[in-house]
N, C-alpha and C positions, 0 to 999 in steps of 0.2 A: 583525292586520287581516286579515279574511277575504279570500281570493284572489279572489272574485267582486266585491269592492267596488272601485269606480272611485276613490273619495275618501270621506273622512268627517272629521267633527269629533268627536273623542273627548273626552268630558266626564267628568272625574274628580269624582264627587259627594262622595268622601271629603275632597277638597280644599276644596270649598265648606263642608263642615261645619266643618273645622279653621279655614278663614279666619273664619267667623263666631264661632268660639270665641276667636280672637285679638281680634277687634273687641270682644267683650264684655269681655274683660280690659282693653282700653284705655279703656273707658268703664264703669268698675265701678258707677257710681251711676245709670246710665241703662238703659233698656229699648233693645233693638235692633230697629229696623225694616229688614229686608233688602228692598232695592229690586229687584224682579224684572221691572220694565217691559221693553219691547222684546224680548219672548220671553226674559227672563232674560239681557239683554245678549247675545243670540245663543246662549246655552247651553241654552235650552229652559225655558219658563215654569214648567210644573208640576214637573219633576224638580228645577229649581234651588230652588223654593220649598220643596219637601219637605226637601231637603238643608239649606237655611238653617234651617228650624224644627228639624231634628234637631241642628243646631249650636247652638241656644239662642236664635235670633230669636223674639220675641214679637209682632211685627207684620210685615206685608207692605205694600210700597208699590208702586203701579202708576200708570201715566200716565192710563189711561182706563177707562170702565166696562167695555168689552168684555173687557179683561185681568182685571178683578176677577171678572166673572161666570165666566169660563173657569176660574179657580181654584176657585171655589165648585162649578161643574159637575163638576169633577175630584174632588170630594170633600173639599177643604180647607175644613172648616166652621169651624175655629179656625186662627189667632187672628184679631184684627182686621185688616182690610185697608183702606188709604186709597187712594182714587183721586182725583187732583188736577187733572186737565185736562179742561175742558168747554167747549162752545159753546152758544149759545142752542138750546133745544129738546132738550137732552141727555136721555139715557135714564134719568132720575132714578128712575122707578118700579122699573126693573130693579134699579138699584143698591140701593135700599132693600129690595126683596124678597129680595136676596142678602145683606142685613145688612152693607152696605159703608158705611164712613165716606166722606164726600165733603168736598171743599174748596170755600170760597166766597171769591172775591175782590172781589165787588161786590154791591150791593143787588138787581140783576136776577137774579144766581145764586140769592141767598137766596129771592127770591120764587118762582122755579121750583121750588126744593127744597121750600119750605114748601108749595106748592100739591101737589106729588106726595105729600108726607108726609100731608097732610090727606085726599088720596084714598084712602090706604091705612090711615088711622087710627093712624099711628105718628108718633114724633118723630124726625127725621133727625138722625144724629150728624154734626156739621159742625165742620170745622177752618177757622177764619178765617186767611187769609194776609195778612201785611203785607209790602209791598215795602220792605225795609230798606236797599236799595242796588243790587240787581242790575238793577233797571229792566226786568224781565221780567213774570212773573206776580206777583199780589198787589196789594192796594190801596196806592196812593200814600199817604205819611203825612197829606197833607191830606184824603184821603178816608176814612181810617181811622175817624174818630169817626162818620161816617155808616154805615159798614159795621157797626161794633159796635152802633149804635143800632138798625139794621134787625134785627140778630141778636137783640137784647134783646126786641124786639117780637114776633118770631117765637117766641122761647123762652116769652114770656108767653102766646102763643096755643097753646102745647103742640105746635106743628109742628116745632120745631128744638131740639136740645140742643147748645150749643157746648161740644165736648169737647176742642178743641185750639186752640192759637195757634201759628203757625209762620211761618218765612221761609226764605230760601235765600242761601247766601253766593256772592259773585261770584269772589273770588280766594283761597279757602282753599288752593288748590294752590301758592300763593306764600307759605309760612310767614313770618310777621313783617310781611306787607303791612299798611300802616296802615288800609286799607279794612276789614280783619277787625274790628279795634277799633271802627271807625266803625259797622259794621253790627250788632256786638253791642250797642252803646249804642242804636242805633235800635230794635232788637228788644226790649231791656229796657224802653225807654220805651213802646213800643206795648203790651207785655204789662202794664205797670203801669197805663196808662190803662184798658185793658179790664177788669182786676181791680178797679180802683177804682170803675168804674160798675156792677159787679155780675156780671161774667163769671167763672165758676169753672171753669177748664179742668182736665181730667184730665191732660193732657200739654202741654208746651211743647217745640217742637223745631226745631232750626236746622242741626245739624251733618251735613254730607255725609261722604264717605269721608275726605277730607283733614282736615277739622276733627274727626272722630272720632279720627283718629290724632295730630293735632298742636295742637288747641285744646281743652284740657279745660274752659275756661270756656264753650265753646259746647255742651257736652253737655246741659245742662238735664235733662229728664225721659226724653228719647228721642233717639237718634241714628239717622240714615237713611243708612248706608253703601250704595252701589251697586257701582261698579267693584271696590272692594277685596273684596267678598264673592266675586268670581270670581278673586281672587288677583293682580290687577294694580295696581301702585302708582298712586295719584292725584298722587304727587309724585315721579315718576321721576328728575328732575334732582338731587334731594337725597337720596332714599332709594328705591333699587330695591326690587322686591317681597321678595327674600329678606332684605334688612336689616329689613324690617317684620315678618317672620315669616309672609308670605303666599305661598301656592302657587298659580301660574296653573293654572286648572282645564281649559282647552282646549288640545288638540292638533290641528292641521289637517294632515291627511296625505293622500297619494294614491299611485297606482302609475303607473309609466310606461306609457304607452300604445304607444310605439314608441321604439326605439333604433336609431340608424344612423350610419354613417360618411360624412362629407362632406369634399370637398376644401378647401384654403386658398382664400380669396377668395369664398366662397359667401355671399350675403346670406341673412339668417335673418328669418322672419316678415314682416309687413306693412311696406312701405316700405323693407325692407333696412336698418333702423337699426343692426343689428348685422352685422358682416361677419367670417367665421371668419378668424383670423389665421394659422392652420396647418391641416393636415388634422387632423380632430378627430372626436369622437363627440358627437352631439346626442341629447338625451332629451326627448321629448314628454310634457308633464304635463297631464292632462285636467281642469284647473281654469281659469276665465277670470273675466272681470269680471261675467259673468252669475251666478257663484257667490260673488261679493264679493271676488275678488282685485283690488285697485285697478289700473286702467289706469296710474295714476300710478306703478306699481311696475315699468313697463317700463324695463329697463336698469339697475334699481337693487334690486329685491326680492331679499332673501336667502332661500336655500332650502338645506336640508341634503339632499345626494344623493350616492351612490357614495362615502360615507365622508368627504366634505368639505362645507364651505360653498361655495355657488355664488351667482352673481348671474343673474337672469333675463337671457337673451340676447334682445334685441330687444323688440318690442312684445307686451304682454299682449293676447290676442284674447278674443273672447266666451266661448269655451269651453276655451281652452288656452293654454299658453305653452311656451317651449323653454328648455332649459338647455344650456350648453356643458360637456361632462363631460371635456375633454381626452382623455387616453388611458386614463382610469380605467375599469375593466370595469363593465358594467351591461347588463341585459337587460330586455325588457318584462315588467312585472310587479313589478320591484324597487320598494321603498317609497321615497318622498321626503317630507320633512316641511318644511312651510312655517313653522310656529311651534309652539312648545310651552313647557314650563317652563324650557328652556334647560340642563337638567342633564346632557344627553348631547351637548352640542356644537351642538344645533339652535338656530336663531334663535327669538326671543321675539316676542310681539305688539308689545312695546315696540321691538324692533329694526325691525319693519315700519313702525311708526308714524314713527320717526325717518327711515327711508329714504324714506318717501312724503310727509313734511311734515304728519303728522296726529297724532292721539292714539290710544293703544291701545284706548280705548272704541270708536272707529269700526271698528278692524280687527276685533274679535271680533263686534260687533253687526251688521256688514254681511254676514256669511257667509250665503249664500243658503239658501232652503228646499230646493233640490234636492240640497244636501250633507247627507246623513243624519247625525243625531246618534246616537253610540253611547255608552252610559253604563257607566262602571265605578265600583266602589266604593259600590254600592247596599247599604243596610242591609236586612236581612230585614223584611218588612212583616207 
């Protein structure tokens, strides 16, 4: 870590490549769509995408058109990219110009997509989504026939090509939960109906990270791992990352901005929620909730500093928090590690999730833009 750097999120691109290789091996009969939405789960959209492709991914998945266009603008002309979240008046023409596949949940979406495709004289590549039980995005089963019928009409007009049928699992992170089988059955039924009336998809896809790793029946033609691409377990209660062969790619670290001795009985940070039990050394870490450190980590967040694990002393502030270092030696500029792979004693993103009552997905994704990303393990281009 460069001496002038206040804090940084170091991203190991070799870990991302290796994780995708592991995921390919766990789903040998399917292609891999690496999900790089939300700035690559906080790891960086374009570097993460390139690393995933180098690891063997053959598709990229994003939430919105802006993310897809950013990938194309960065020079990622291949492979296929699927963008799946849209609102009325979406930027369909930009998506089509960038050769991006799009999802449709309803006839109104298909109508807008078809209109944009007609204006460009192309056929939009569309993935129809069935709500198989998550009750989030996707056509409800009672609305599925109408969506498929609208798609067939648009396909007959030459404005749409239905290339995918897909859905999303609600509880794949609970291996063995009966809802998994229920959703599999619902998805198979929806696919069978669509194919029976004339849809011929290139890919059928259902599996997220957890299903890629634990539900082979959900693999179909394509799997869509997200969090596992970045080395974090989607099923941490039953299988931590190392048991799955995954390597966490992000390490969040900073340097002490100040180290000082204080007396026993001193209140620390806003509200004096922490009071020093003895004369001690305090270290000021220049990261706060504006950088993505959860305020819920106040008094519970684990940090590696001065050779040991510490717990945040008092309240996390907007730009900083404090550690009680006891009598261990430290000076301004010494490195502290909030989380990393865990191989050198440092906490992991999963440790932070457990301490703050959330999931590791949120811990890494919320790291703010003013924390620079530094990349290691890049392949020569």
